N, C-alpha and C positions, 0 to 999 in steps of 0.2 A: 292704544287706542285706536280706533278707526277714525278715517278721515270723515267729516261730516260734509264733504263734497263728493264721496265716492258714488259713482254712477253706475258702478258694476253690480247692480242687484238683480240677481235672476229669481227663478223660483225654487232654487235649491237653498239648503242651509247655508250659512257663511259662518259655520262654527270656527272660532279660533281655538286652538290648544291651550290648555292651562298651563301656566308658566310654574305652577307649583302642584307637584304630583298630589298633595294632600288637600286640595281644593276641589270639591265636587263639580264636575262639570255640569252634571245635572241641575244642581243648585244655581249654579250660576247662569245657566240658560233660562231656568224658570223665572228668576228675578228679572232677568230682561223681557220674558214674556209677561209678567206683571206689568212692568213698566209700559209695554206695549198696549196691553189692555187698557191702562189709564189713559194713553194717548188718545185711543179710540174714544174712550168714554167722554173725555174732556172735548175732544174735536166734534163729537156729535151734538154735546150739550151746546157748544157755540155756534152750531149749525154750518159748519165749515166743511168745504171738500178737501180732500188730500192735496190738490193742487193749491188751493188758497192757503192751507196751512203750511205748504212748502214755501209760498210768496211771502208769508209772514215770517218766517224764520229768516228769510233773506233781509227782511226789513230790520230784524234784530240784529244782524250782522253778517250772517252767513247762510247761504241757502243749505238746506237738506232737501234733496231730491224728493218728488213724490213717491217714487220706487222705494226708497230707504223707509218711509213712513209707512207705506204698504205693507211692506215686509216685516216690520216690526209689530204692526196691529195683527198680522195674519200668523204669527208665530214661524215665519219663515227666515227669521233673522235672530239670532239667539246672542248677540252681544249688542252694546250701545257705548259710545263713549261718553265721558263727563260733558264735553264739550256739546254733543248732540243732546243731551239731557236738558242742559241749561238752555240753549235754544229753542226747543220745543217747549219747554215751561214758560219761557218768555213770550213766544208767539201766542201760546193758549192763555196768557194771563193767570197762570197757576203757579203757587208756590213749588219749587223744584222738589221739595220733600213730599208733595202729595204724589208726585209720579213714582215715587219709591214706596212709600207708605199710604195705602189706599183708605184713610179714616173713613170709617162709617160704612164702608162697602165689605168689609170682611171681619171675622172675629179674630182671626190668626193669621199670621203669614210667617216666614223663615227669613229672617233678616241676616242670619248667618247658617251655615250648614248643620242640619240636625239640631236648631235652635229655635224653638217657636217662642214668638210674641205677638202681642196684638199691634196693629199698625199705630194705635196711639203711643205705646211704648217705644216702637221703633223711631217714630217722630222724634221723642223726646231723647232718644239715643242720639239721633243724627244732628240734633240742635244743642247737644250737650247738657241737656237738662236732666236726664236720667241715665244712670249707668246700664249696660246690658252686661250681666255678670256673667262671664264666661271663665274657663278654665284659664287661669293665668290673670285674672282680673285683679288690677292693684288700685285701690281706693286713693292712696296718697298719690298715685301718678295720674289718676283721673282727676282729682281736685286740682293738682298742678296745671293740667292742661286746659281745665274748664275756667281758671281764673280770670283770664280776659273777659271771657262771656259773662261772668257774673259781675264783674266791675262795670263793664258797658252797660248791662242791664239795670244795676243800680243807679248809674248815672243818669241813664234816661228817664227813670222812675223819677228821680229828684227832679229833673226839669219838668216833668209834667206835674208833679206836685206842686211845683213853685208857680207854675203858670195858671193852675186851677187857684190858687191862693190870691194871686194878683186879680184874677176876675172876680172872686168874692169881694175883695177890697174895692173894687171899682163899682160894684154893685151896691156895696155899702154907703159909698160916696154918692152913688146917684139914687139913694134911697130906695133900691130895688131888691134888699135882703130879704129872705122868706121868713125871717123872725116874726114879722107881722105880716102876712099874706094879704096881698090885695090893697094894703093901705101904707101910707108913710109913717115912719117913725114918730110916734107922738111926742109934743114937747116935752113933757114931763120924763120922757125917758133918754133925755140928752147924756145924762150921766152914764147911763148903759151903754149907749151907743158909743161915747167916747172910748169906755173900757174895752169894748167889743173890738173897736178899731185899733186900740194898742195891742191888744192880743193877736189880732191878725199880722199887724206890722212885726211883732215878735216872732211869730211863725215863719215869716217871710226872711227875717234875719237869720233864724236858725237854719233854714234850707239852704241858705247861700253859704253858710259856713260849712255844712255838710258836704255841699258842693265843692267847696275849696279843698277840704280833706280829700274827697274821692278823687279830684284830679289831682291832687299832690301824689296820692298812692299809685294812680296810673301812670304818672311821669316816673316816679322813683323805680317802677318795674320796667322801665324802658319801653312801654307802650305808647303808641299814636294817641295824643289827646283828641276826643271826639269834639267835633264842632258845637258850638253854642249858638243858640239864638241871638241875635245881636243886642236885644235888650237884657239879656242875662249877662252878657260878656260886659256890657257897659257897667251892670251893677258889680260884677266881680272885680272889675278893673279899680274900682274905687276903694282908697285905703281904708283899712279897718280900724278899729279902736287902737289896737295894739302896733298897728304900722307906723313907722316913722313919716312925719310929714315931708 
């Protein structure tokens, strides 16, 4: 990897030899050129000068000299380190994946040598959502590698669903549910309201149980447990019906 503080950026190419003769240097350089195009696109969209973008990378943790940014944008530098990519993405307030996979700006790209894919599918591959089937692709290994991503995604969805259901319960208790838009629950519907509230409480209990199981599975796999919102952590700490007092 190149240092993100490298100031020796002239007007000539700074190509680095490939460590693997089977990897296309042309492809490698083209990937970097595409990243440079995206840096220029987002810098202009953010109405930043190259100097200002350099200052923002310093604010993000480490300065990338303006000369490096200029050479990337003008295809005079055919490599970029992961550190530089992350710093520029942070400075531009752009997801790093969009600097590699320009979604909506081109129909096809070459995420691997001689392997075309849409930027959207490339984004899915980079995020572990979609496999990029190449020679030697192994679905079992892919599934094993993406297990943590799937578990964390499911955990996040459970939390969001639980929080949304809590919001609905509060609206119900405040007479603001949309069952009767624009007016309060009529007195004659008290039984219906009670039954509806009981159903919402049952949903909350179900979501909490699913969340307990999800966290148990994450823990049993030796993975770090995701943080919980304080209110959900409090609810999960309460003993369940089957828990000993």
